[in-house]
C-alpha positions in Angstrom: 33.7 108.0 68.9 36.1 104.9 68.1 35.7 101.6 69.4 38.5 102.1 72.0 38.0 100.6 75.6 37.9 103.2 78.1 39.8 103.2 81.6 43.2 103.0 80.1 45.9 105.5 80.7 48.1 107.1 77.9 51.3 108.9 78.7 53.0 111.3 76.2 56.8 112.2 76.1 56.3 115.6 74.8 52.9 117.2 74.9 53.2 119.5 71.9 50.8 120.2 69.1 50.3 116.5 67.7 50.1 114.8 71.1 47.9 117.3 72.9 45.3 116.9 69.8 45.5 113.2 70.6 45.5 113.6 74.5 42.3 115.7 74.4 40.4 113.2 72.0 41.4 110.4 74.4 40.3 112.1 77.6 37.0 112.6 75.7 37.0 108.6 75.3 37.6 107.9 79.1 41.6 107.8 79.0 43.5 109.1 82.0 46.3 111.1 80.2 49.8 111.9 81.6 53.1 113.4 79.9 55.7 115.8 79.8 56.7 119.2 78.8 59.7 121.4 79.1 58.2 124.0 81.7 56.4 124.5 84.7 54.3 127.2 83.3 52.8 125.1 80.5 52.6 122.0 83.0 50.3 124.2 85.3 48.2 125.2 82.2 47.9 121.5 81.2 47.2 120.3 84.8 44.1 122.9 84.6 43.0 121.0 81.5 42.7 117.6 83.3 46.3 116.3 82.1 48.6 115.0 84.6 51.8 116.8 83.4 55.5 116.6 84.5 58.6 118.7 83.6 61.2 116.7 81.8 64.4 117.7 80.0 68.0 117.7 79.7 68.0 119.6 83.2 64.8 118.2 84.6 65.0 114.5 85.2 61.5 112.8 85.2 60.9 110.2 88.2 59.9 106.7 86.6 57.1 106.6 88.8 55.2 108.7 86.7 55.0 106.0 84.0 53.4 103.6 86.5 49.8 102.6 85.2 50.6 103.5 81.5 48.9 101.3 79.0 49.6 103.4 76.1 52.5 105.4 75.3 53.3 108.3 72.5 56.7 109.3 71.8 57.2 112.9 70.5 60.1 114.2 71.5 62.9 114.8 68.7 66.2 113.3 69.1 69.5 115.0 70.0 72.7 114.4 68.7 73.2 111.4 71.0 70.2 109.8 69.9 66.5 109.6 71.2 66.7 111.1 75.0 63.7 109.1 76.1 65.2 105.7 74.8 68.1 106.7 76.3 66.5 107.5 79.9 63.6 105.0 80.0 64.4 102.3 77.5 64.6 99.8 80.2 61.9 100.8 82.3 59.6 101.1 79.6 60.1 97.2 78.7 59.0 96.4 82.0 55.6 98.0 81.7 52.7 96.3 80.6 52.2 98.5 77.8 49.4 97.5 75.0 50.4 100.0 72.1 53.5 102.4 71.8 53.3 104.8 69.0 56.6 106.9 67.6 56.3 110.3 65.8 58.8 110.2 63.3 59.2 112.1 59.9 58.9 111.5 56.2 62.4 112.8 55.9 63.6 109.3 56.7 63.0 108.5 52.8 65.3 111.5 51.7 65.2 113.2 48.5 63.2 111.4 45.7 63.1 114.1 43.1 59.3 114.4 43.2 58.7 110.5 42.8 56.4 108.5 45.2 57.6 106.8 48.2 55.7 104.5 50.8 56.6 102.5 53.7 58.4 99.7 51.6 60.7 102.3 50.2 64.3 102.4 51.2 65.1 104.7 54.0 68.0 107.1 53.0 67.7 110.3 54.8 69.5 113.2 53.2 69.6 115.9 56.0 70.8 115.4 59.5 67.5 115.7 61.0 66.3 112.8 58.7 69.3 110.6 59.9 68.8 111.2 63.8 65.0 110.4 63.1 65.9 107.2 61.4 68.7 106.4 64.3 65.8 107.0 66.7 63.2 104.6 64.9 66.0 102.2 64.9 66.6 102.6 68.8 63.0 101.9 69.5 62.7 99.0 67.1 65.6 97.4 69.0 63.5 97.3 72.2 60.8 94.8 73.5 57.6 97.0 73.1 54.4 97.0 71.0 55.9 99.6 68.6 54.1 101.6 65.8 55.9 104.1 63.8 54.2 107.0 62.2 56.1 109.1 59.6 54.6 112.5 59.7 54.5 114.9 56.6 54.2 118.6 57.2 52.0 119.3 59.7 49.4 122.2 60.0 46.3 123.2 62.0 44.9 125.9 64.3 47.3 128.8 64.7 49.9 127.0 62.6 48.9 127.3 58.7 49.5 129.5 55.8 46.4 131.6 56.7 48.0 133.0 59.8 51.2 133.7 57.9 49.5 135.8 55.4 47.5 137.7 58.0 50.8 138.4 59.7 52.4 139.5 56.5 55.2 136.9 56.9 54.1 134.5 54.2 56.6 134.0 51.4 55.6 132.3 48.0 59.0 130.6 47.3 59.2 128.7 43.9 61.6 125.9 43.3 60.9 124.2 40.1 59.7 120.4 40.6 59.4 120.9 44.5 56.4 119.2 46.0 55.7 118.7 49.8 53.2 116.3 51.4 51.3 117.7 54.5 48.9 116.5 57.1 46.4 118.4 59.3 46.9 117.6 63.0 43.3 116.4 63.6 44.1 113.7 60.9 47.2 112.8 62.9 45.1 112.1 65.6 42.6 110.1 63.5 45.4 108.0 62.4 46.5 107.3 65.9 43.1 106.5 67.4 42.7 104.1 64.7 46.1 102.4 65.4 45.0 102.1 69.1 41.8 100.5 68.2 43.3 98.2 65.6 47.2 97.7 66.9 49.7 96.0 64.7 53.1 96.0 66.6 56.0 96.5 64.3 54.4 98.4 61.4 55.1 101.7 60.3 52.7 104.2 58.7 53.0 107.4 56.5 50.7 109.9 57.8 50.0 112.4 54.9 46.8 113.9 52.9 45.9 112.7 49.2 47.6 115.5 47.7 51.1 116.3 47.5 51.7 119.8 46.2 53.9 122.8 45.6 54.2 125.0 48.6 53.3 128.0 46.3 50.1 126.9 45.5 49.1 126.5 49.0 50.0 130.0 49.5 47.9 131.0 46.4 45.0 129.0 47.7 45.5 130.6 51.2 45.4 133.8 49.8 42.5 133.4 47.6 40.3 132.5 50.8 41.4 135.7 52.3 40.6 137.8 49.5 44.3 138.6 49.5 46.9 139.3 46.9 49.3 136.4 47.0 52.7 137.7 47.8 55.2 137.8 44.8 57.0 134.7 43.6 60.8 134.3 45.0 63.0 132.1 43.2 64.6 129.6 45.6 68.2 130.7 45.0 67.3 134.4 46.1 65.1 133.2 48.9 67.7 133.7 51.8 66.3 131.0 54.0 67.4 129.6 57.5 69.3 126.5 57.7 66.1 124.7 58.8 64.0 125.9 55.7 66.7 125.2 53.4 66.6 121.4 54.8 63.1 121.2 53.9 63.6 122.3 50.3 66.5 119.9 50.0 64.1 117.2 49.5 61.0 116.5 47.4 58.7 113.7 47.2 55.1 112.5 47.0 54.3 110.2 49.9 51.8 107.7 49.7 49.1 107.3 52.3 47.6 104.1 51.0 48.4 101.9 54.3 46.3 103.9 56.6 43.3 104.2 54.3 43.4 100.4 53.4 44.7 98.7 56.6 43.6 100.9 59.1 40.5 102.0 57.4 41.1 105.8 57.9 39.0 108.4 56.0 40.7 111.8 56.3 38.8 114.7 57.2 40.8 116.8 55.3 42.1 114.8 52.4 43.7 117.8 50.9 45.1 121.2 51.8 42.2 122.7 50.6 39.6 121.1 52.7 41.9 122.0 55.7 42.4 125.6 54.9 38.8 126.1 54.5 37.9 124.5 57.6 40.5 126.6 59.6 39.2 129.6 57.7 35.6 128.8 58.8 36.7 128.2 62.6 
């Protein structure tokens, strides 16, 4: 348990993988939780779990009354080609609410490609992909509003049902090798830990890198996961021969090591899974 007071209300725009992990943790601490998803079927499942769920999307407007009583706001809907849809639809409404904390889930992609060098929150923002540029534009949209905003730049997310153990078991894992390529990553439970620490110790206007302690080549993670399962790793595939989707290519277009010093030193976060090894081992044990 953190030192967060009970009897507060979190509203999440986008009840996805990361947001739901936080939502369940906050419900256990006495928060009321509400938010949006994109289908009535998912909304019904969430309501069965005690979450007040609303359908929201391009063809499903949200009644602003759903936001009443929110003290905390988490924004995890990706921007579209016109910017951030939530800022566009609700920016003025949100500025009129007595919000104590607002969190925007961004990406480390806003730093662009650094050829494997280290970046921290003071590094220049120079996204090199269209996805990264959209995220930076969304960060700027939210920063321009009068809100107690905190920006969380997430590395590659993994967790239950979304990890290399799963792809190896399904036979879909590929060991793609691009010399010098490194990624940072983060377990979804540690994302929640960082958000909880920020809620307990708000510092509006601050950006945080959310990643573990050890950036690593993706092929090394596959080899380690295969070892945990007692499987032979899939063969190496040179990047040039990999026939990747445009989305996958965009990930390999950038190589950098992301520092998490700020979450450790200013938020006092001790990661439950400081590297992919602890994270994958725990997922196997589960």
